[in-house]
N, C-alpha and C positions, 0 to 999 in steps of 0.2 A: 499146510506144511506140518509134517509130523515131528514131534519132539520126543526125545527119549528121556524118561524120568529117572532112570537108573543108569549108573556108569556101565558102559559095555565091558569094562575090565573087572567088574566086581567078582565074577565067578572064579577068578584066579588071584585076586588081591588078598594078601594076608591081613590087611586092615579090616576087610569085610568078613573073611572066613575064620580068622583065628582071634583069640584074645591075646594080642601082642602087648597088652598094657598091664601095668601093675593094678590099675583100677579098672574094673569091668565097665564102669559108667563112662569112662573116657572113650573106650572103643565104641560103645553105643552112640555116644555123641558124635564122633567122627563119621560113623555110618549114616546118621540122620542128617548131618550138616553137609556132607560131601557125596557119599555113595548113592543115596536115594532121593536127593533133593532137587533133581532136575539138571538139565544140561549146563545151565549157567554155573551151577555149583560144582559139579564134578569136573568141568573143564577148568576150574581154578585150583584143583588139587595138584600139588607138586608131583605126586606119584604118577598121576595120569599124564601130566605135561612132559615129564622126563621120559616116561615109557613111550609116549608118542614120538618124541624126538629121537630116541636111540633105537626104537623098534624092538625092545626086549623088556622083560620084567626088571624091576628095580629092587635094591636091597630093602629088607623089612624095616630097617632103621630110619628110612626116609618117611617122614610124617606128611600128611596132606597139607598141613599149614607150615611147612618148613620155611624158615626165614631166608634161606639162601635162594638165589635165582636158579633157574633151570640150568644155565651154563655152569654156575658154581657147583651145583650138585654133580653134574656130569664130570667135572674136573676132579672134585674131591673123591669120588668113588671110581674114577677111571672107567667110566661107562662108554 
């Protein structure tokens, strides 16, 4: 069984592509912890989970470790 080590959404994800943080180290940490750490990690990313559920990109302000549930995020952002 083949496993994917990087998130399939990273090529379009602002967390991966841009420095959306005040501290550049925070962005690098998110990328290492979620984007490129294997399927178990990227499938725990709230951005990934919300995008999978709604079938479209999510706002930049949603962080991978957001404390809201997927449904709460969808409701809050009217996704």
